[in-house]
C-alpha positions as CSV (number, residue, x, y, z in Angstrom):
1,M,0.0,0.0,0.0
2,N,2.9,2.4,0.8
3,Q,4.9,1.1,-2.1
4,C,7.8,0.4,0.2
5,E,9.8,-2.8,-0.2
6,N,12.3,-4.4,2.1
7,M,11.5,-2.1,5.0
8,N,11.3,-2.9,8.7
9,I,8.9,-1.2,11.0
10,K,10.4,0.6,14.0
11,L,8.3,1.2,17.1
12,L,9.6,4.0,19.3
13,C,8.3,5.1,22.7
14,T,9.6,8.4,24.0
15,D,9.6,9.7,27.5
16,F,9.0,6.3,28.9
17,D,10.0,7.6,32.4
18,Q,7.4,10.3,32.2
19,L,3.7,10.3,32.9
20,E,2.8,10.7,29.2
21,Q,4.6,9.1,26.3
22,S,4.6,9.5,22.6
23,F,4.5,6.3,20.5
24,L,5.9,6.5,17.0
25,V,5.7,3.9,14.2
26,Y,7.8,4.4,11.1
27,F,9.7,2.6,8.3
28,V,13.4,2.0,8.4
29,E,15.4,0.7,5.5
30,S,16.3,-2.9,6.2
31,Y,19.5,-4.7,5.3
32,Y,19.9,-8.4,5.0
33,P,23.3,-9.6,3.9
34,L,23.8,-11.5,0.7
35,E,24.4,-15.3,1.0
36,E,28.1,-14.8,0.1
37,V,28.6,-12.6,3.2
38,Y,27.7,-15.6,5.4
39,H,30.5,-17.6,3.8
40,R,33.1,-14.8,3.4
41,G,32.6,-13.1,6.7
42,I,32.7,-9.5,7.7
43,A,35.2,-6.8,8.7
44,T,34.6,-5.0,12.0
45,T,36.5,-2.3,14.0
46,L,36.6,-1.2,17.6
47,Y,34.8,1.8,19.0
48,K,35.4,3.0,22.6
49,S,31.9,3.5,24.0
50,E,29.2,1.7,25.9
51,R,25.5,2.0,26.0
52,E,24.0,3.6,29.1
53,N,21.4,0.9,29.5
54,P,22.5,-2.2,27.5
55,N,19.5,-4.3,28.4
56,A,17.1,-1.9,26.5
57,K,17.0,-0.7,22.9
58,T,17.3,3.0,23.4
59,M,18.0,5.7,21.0
60,N,21.4,7.5,21.4
61,I,21.9,9.8,18.5
62,D,25.5,10.8,19.4
63,L,26.5,7.1,19.7
64,R,24.8,6.2,16.4
65,E,26.5,9.1,14.6
66,G,29.9,8.1,16.0
67,V,29.4,4.5,15.1
68,N,28.2,5.3,11.6
69,R,31.3,7.5,11.1
70,A,33.6,4.7,12.4
71,I,32.0,2.1,10.1
72,K,32.4,4.4,7.1
73,E,36.0,5.3,7.9
74,A,37.0,1.7,8.5
75,G,35.0,0.4,5.6
76,G,33.6,-2.4,7.8
77,F,30.2,-3.9,8.5
78,E,29.9,-3.3,12.2
79,V,31.8,-1.7,15.1
80,L,32.4,-3.6,18.4
81,L,31.9,-1.5,21.5
82,V,34.8,-1.4,24.0
83,N,33.9,-0.3,27.5
84,K,35.9,1.8,29.9
85,D,37.6,-1.4,31.2
86,G,38.9,-2.3,27.7
87,C,36.4,-5.1,27.2
88,V,34.5,-5.8,24.0
89,T,30.9,-6.1,25.1
90,E,28.7,-6.0,22.0
91,G,28.3,-4.7,18.5
92,S,26.6,-1.4,17.9
93,R,23.6,-3.3,16.6
94,S,24.6,-6.9,17.3
95,N,25.8,-9.3,20.0
96,I,29.4,-10.6,19.8
97,F,30.7,-14.1,20.5
98,F,34.3,-15.2,20.5
99,V,35.5,-18.8,20.2
100,K,38.6,-20.3,21.8
101,E,39.5,-23.9,22.2
102,G,36.0,-25.2,21.7
103,K,34.4,-22.7,24.1
104,V,32.2,-19.7,23.3
105,Y,32.8,-16.4,25.1
106,T,30.2,-13.6,25.3
107,A,29.8,-10.6,27.6
108,P,27.6,-11.2,30.7
109,S,23.8,-10.7,30.1
110,E,23.6,-7.6,32.3
111,K,26.1,-5.9,30.0
112,V,24.4,-6.5,26.7
113,L,21.0,-6.5,24.9
114,K,19.6,-9.9,25.5
115,G,18.6,-10.4,21.9
116,V,16.5,-13.3,20.6
117,T,19.3,-14.6,18.4
118,R,21.8,-14.3,21.2
119,M,19.6,-16.5,23.4
120,K,19.1,-19.0,20.6
121,I,22.9,-19.3,20.1
122,M,23.4,-19.9,23.9
123,S,20.6,-22.5,23.8
124,I,22.1,-24.3,20.8
125,C,25.5,-24.3,22.5
126,K,24.0,-25.8,25.7
127,N,22.2,-28.5,23.6
128,L,25.5,-29.4,21.8
129,N,27.5,-29.3,25.1
130,I,29.6,-26.4,24.0
131,P,30.6,-24.4,27.0
132,V,29.4,-20.7,27.0
133,I,31.4,-18.5,29.3
134,E,29.7,-15.2,30.0
135,K,32.8,-13.0,30.3
136,A,33.7,-10.0,28.1
137,V,36.9,-10.4,26.2
138,N,39.5,-7.8,26.7
139,E,40.6,-6.1,23.5
140,D,44.2,-7.1,24.3
141,S,43.1,-10.8,24.4
142,M,41.3,-10.8,21.0
143,E,44.4,-12.1,19.2
144,D,44.3,-15.2,21.4
145,M,40.8,-16.1,20.0
146,D,40.3,-18.8,17.4
147,G,37.4,-16.9,15.9
148,A,34.4,-14.6,16.4
149,F,30.9,-14.0,15.1
150,I,28.1,-11.5,15.6
151,T,24.4,-12.2,15.9
152,G,21.2,-10.1,15.3
153,T,17.6,-10.5,14.4
154,S,18.0,-9.3,10.8
155,I,21.5,-10.7,10.1
156,G,21.3,-14.0,11.9
157,V,24.8,-15.2,12.5
158,L,27.8,-13.7,10.7
159,P,31.4,-14.8,11.0
160,I,34.0,-12.1,11.6
161,T,37.1,-12.2,9.4
162,S,38.8,-9.1,11.0
163,I,38.6,-6.7,13.9
164,G,40.5,-3.6,12.8
165,E,44.0,-4.9,11.8
166,L,43.5,-8.2,13.5
167,L,42.7,-11.1,11.1
168,L,40.7,-14.0,12.5
């Protein structure tokens, strides 16, 4: 009816801590990676920042603008957020998992958005007896990892081939 194709619908509630709120519904352009990206993997870069409330999808325009600038400058697909302690907690719009010696590492649930795909990955790992350690990986320890991937509702599971200059 609106002659819009491949669009997602975003629901936004403003002033949720106030007595009255505004509720907005609008289209956002969607992006679903091509099949080859799932085989080739993606490039990422690091970005020093953390979300104020990681357990809720909130709008932070300054963070989004900085992230978009970093993605454009690096020519990557996603940025991985590094907190004040130097730990990689999550992507700007994804969850991050690292793999080392048959174990999967991801930041603790209280430090990230508990996404549906993240929970599914953790459930699959449990069913396959793959240990999941909820511990954020320090940026200085990334080179010790065997691999990494990100997850998200729209993208599913994408392997990471590089984080900045580090090749995985």
